[in-house]
N, C-alpha and C positions, 0 to 999 in steps of 0.2 A: 798529708795524703788524704784523699777522700775515701770514705767508708764504702764497702761494696758487699752485697750478698750474692751467694752463688747457689743455684738450684741444679741438681743432677738428677736426670729422669731415668728410671729403670722401668721399662714398659711391660715387664713380664709378670705373669700371675700363674698360680696353679690352676685357678678357676676364676671366671669373671663373675662378680656378684650381680644379682639381678637388677639392682638400681644403678649401677656404675656406668657413667658415660665418659670416663677418663680415657686418655690415649694409652690403652693397655690391652694385652693379648694373652690368651691362655693356650695358644696353639703354635707358637713360634719359638719353642725352646731351642731348636737347632741353630737359631741366630744369636744366642746369648754370648758365646765366646767372641764372635766377630764384633758384635755390638760393643762389648767392653773395649775391644782394641780400637774401635772408631771413636769411642767416647774419649779415650786417652789421647788420641790424635787431635780431636776437637779442642781438648784442653790445651794441648801444645800450641794450637793456632792462635790462642789468646795471649801468648807470651809477650808479644810486643804491643798489645793493645790496651793492657791494663796496668802499665807501669806507674801510673799516677794514682792508682787505687790500692787500698789495703783491705783484704777480706775481714769482715766482722763475723759473718755467719755462713754456714754451709747447711743445705737441707738436701737429703737424698730421699726422693719420693717416687711414686709410681702410679700405676702398677703396684708391685710388691717387692721392694728391694731385698727383703729378707728371704725371697724365694731363690735368689741366685746364690752361688757359692761365696762363702765369706772372704776368700782370697781375692775375689773380683773387687769387692768393696775396698779392701786393703790397697790393691793396685791403683784404684781410682783416686783414693785420697792421697796416697803417696805421690802420685803425679801432680795432683793439685797443689800440694805443699811445695813442689819443686817449681811450679810455673808462677803461682800467685804469691804476692806478699802476704804473709800470715802473722805479721808482728802483733796485730790487734785482734786476731781470731779468738772469739769467745765461745761461740755455740756451734756444735756440729750435731745435727739431728738426722735420724733415720727412722723410716716407717717400718713397722713390723706387723706381720700377721702371726698370731700365737701358734699357728699350726706349721709354720714354715721356718721356724727358728729353733736352735738348740744351744746348748752350752758352749760348744765349740765356736759357733758363729759369734755369739755374744762376746766371748773372750777376744776374738779377732777384732770386733768392733771397738772393744775397750782399748786394745793395744794400739790401734791406729788413731786413737784420739776422739772417737765419738763420745759425747758426754750428755746427749739427750736422746731419748727414744720415744716414739709415738706409736702406740699400740692400737690397731683397728679392732676395737671391741664391739661397738655398735649396740650390743645388748648382752645381758647375762641370762636371757631366757633362751634355752636351747631350742624350743619350738619356734620361736621367732627368728633365730639365727638360721635355721633350716629353711624358713619361708622366704628369707631374703638372699639365700644362696651363699651364705658364709661357710667356709670349710672347717671352721673351728667350733668347739663347744666351750661353754663356760669354764670347765675344768682346765682347758688348755690355757686359758688366760691366767687362771690362778697359779698354775705351774710356772709359766714364764715370768709372771710378776715376781714370784718368790725367787726365782733364779736371777732376775735382774738385780734385785736388792742384795742377794748374796754375793754377786760379782761387783757390787758397790756402784751401781748406776743410781745416781742421786737426783735425776731430773727425768721424771717419767710422765708423759701425757697419755690419756686415753681418749679415743674418739667414740662418741655416743650419738645415737640418732633418736629423735622423737617422731612419732606419727607413723610408726611401722605397722604392718598388718597384725591384727590381733593384740596390739600393744594397749596397755591401760596406764592410767596415771600411777596406779600401784606398782606396776613394773618399773616405771621410771624412778620413783622414789626409792624403791628397794635396791635398784642398781646404784643410785647415787649414794645411798647410805653405806653400801658395801665399799664403794670407792673412797668414801670419806674415812671409813674405818681402816682401810688399807693405807691411808695417808698418801693417796696419789697427789702428785704435785700440780698437775695441770689437767683440766678437763675441757675438751672441745665438744660442745653440746649442740649439734646441728638439727635442723628440722628436715625431714625427708622432702626432697624435690623430685618430682617425676620428670626425668629427662628424656627427650626424644632419642630414639635409637637403642633404648634399653628394653630388656624383657618386661620390666614393670610398666613401661610406657605402653607396650602392646597389650599387655594383660588389662591394664587400667581402662584403655579405650574400648576394649572388648567386653568390659563388665566382669572380668575374671579376677580383679584385684580389689578387695574391700579394705579400705583404710579408715582410721579414725577421722571424723569430720573436722573441719577447720577449727571449730570451737573447742573440741576435745584436744586437738593437737596443741593449740595455743595454751590451754589450761595445763597440759603436760609441761610445756616449756616454762611458763611462768612459775608453776609450783616447783619445778626443778630448779630454776634460778634462785627462787626464794629460799629453798632448802640449802643450797650450796653457800649462799651468802651468809646464812645463819650460822654456818660452820666455819666462817673465816675465809672463804674463797673470795677473791676480788674479781668482780664481773667487769672486765676491762674492754671487751669487744662484744658485739652482738651475740656471738656464739662461743665465746671463749672466757674461761675463768681459771684463776691461778692463785696459789698461795703466794704470799708476798715474795717477790724476788724471782718468781718462776714464770713470768710472762714470756711468751715465745718471741725472742729477739728477731728471728728471721721473718716472721709474719709482720712484726711491727715495721720492718723495712718496707714491705708492701703498702701497709696502711698509712705510712707517713710519707710515701712517695719518694723513698731514697732509691739509689741506683741498684739494679740487680742484673745478673746474667744467668741465662738458662742454658744448660748443657743437655744434649740428647734430643731425640725425636719429638717434635711438637712443642719444645720448650720455648718460653717467651723471655725476652730481655727488654730492659728499659734503662738506657744509659746515654748520657751526654746529649739529651733532647731527642733521642731516636728510640722508637719501639720496633722490635723485629721479632720474627718467629721462625723456628726451624721447620724443615720438612717433616711431615708426619710419616710419609712413605719411606720404609727402610732403604729401598734401592736408591732413591733420590738422595737420601741422607748420606749413604755410603759413597755414592758417586761424587757428590760435591766435595767431601772430605778427601777423597782420592785425588782430587785435583788441587789439593792444598787450599781449598776455599771453605770459609765458614758456610755451614749448610742452611743458609737463610732462604726461606721461601718468599717472604714478603716483609715489608717495613713501612713505617710511617713516621714523619716528623711530628713531634709533639709541640704545637704552637702554644702561645701563652694562654689562649682561650681554653684549649683542651686541658692544659696542665692545671689551670685554676679549678676546672670542673672536677677533674680526677682527684685533686688534693681535697676538695670539699666533700665529695662523695665518700672517699676512703676515710677521711677524718671523722665524718659523722658516724661511721661504723664503730668507732671507739666510744666507749661509754662517757669518757671525759669530753668528748667532742672536739671542737675547734676553738682556738683563741683568736679573736680578731687581730690582736697585735702580731701574732705569728703569721697570719695571712698577709698582713700589710708588709711585714719585713721581708717575706718571700717575694711578693709581686708588686710592691710599691703602689698599691691601690687598696682602698677600703673594700672589705667583703660586702658591705651594705651597698656600696656604689655599684658593684658588679651584680649582686643577687638580691638586692632589696625587695623586689616584688615577690620572689620565691620565698624568702625568709618571712615576710609579713604574711603571705598566704598560709604558710604552714604553722606560723605562730598562732594565727587565729583559729585554725582547725585542730589545735592541740597536739600537733606532731612534733613541734620544736619548742625548746625552752631557751630563752636568752636572758642572761644575767651576768653582770659584772664583766663584760667583754668576752663571755664564753657562750658558745652556741652548741647545744647538744640535743639528742633525741629524747623525747619523753617516753614513758613506758608504752603509751599508744604508738608513738613513733617508731619504736623498735619493731612492732608488729607490721607497720605500714610504711617502712622506710623506702621501699621502692617508689612510692608516690612522690616522695621528695627527690629521689635520685633521677627519676625520669625528667623532672622539671629542671634539673641542673645540667643535663646533657645538652651541649651546644648544637 
């Protein structure tokens, strides 16, 4: 059987963070119960479509999945286990906000099989947390982290962001030292991106949001990565580090271009040479499922040219990069024959390193990877 990853989208939040442009809402709580029912119906619609696939990973993201009642998560996973083949299921992740989860919810998660949690921390500086619209404080994280370990969750990720307003390199290193002392298993360490449609976007364009400059932010990132590597964390993807054996299996599905299905509003899927995406609008999503149709808003066939580009772009996000032999085995053509000019260009400008059949980003390339990715897009 082919391996498959499943993403389940929970678009509800207690409050929307100022930097967030995800498909999420803080003012539609009255839809939660109906939405869960329709998610379950969407899961059922896949019963005859994935018979030749076996689930390897499940990721429940959002929004804030921990905002909704624990029994909803239980029902969703219970139905997933009924519909999908789970003989090879290894990793089940859920995203948490420290302010929207308690011991009762965590015990429900544990009971239904969740074995990895991802905590949206972003910073341990309460002043910065308030500035970015987070509803939790540092103490909330410490309380939940202690509770997770008490309940015996042994695979914990924290999300952190560099380049936040009023943030310094000292803030970053202090936070990372704390995470290392807590023996956090996995750290996602992202750079702030100002996305259109967010409060930050409006404030930034109106001169009301002051951020560290690009050089300061890059210094935060590099010093943070350097510190974590010195403590034994494996830097395996541009923004992700893990203790040995704790790399995120679900995200590795995306980065190695393996098949995945997305359930819920706005979710994306990529399977059997077809990429498609669900309706974002709740009414269109509900109406489609009511007709016993998958709630697909649009789709595109992934031809070989696009698949090669995506494989290369996503593969270069990994610190180990791409092996030429793997590319050839997958596409029956040499990567140099397809992208020779692009590779030579960025080898000369110091963004790529090629040695022993391996192509990877240099440290400079980690900062300027988009210059390469743009050249690879067909």
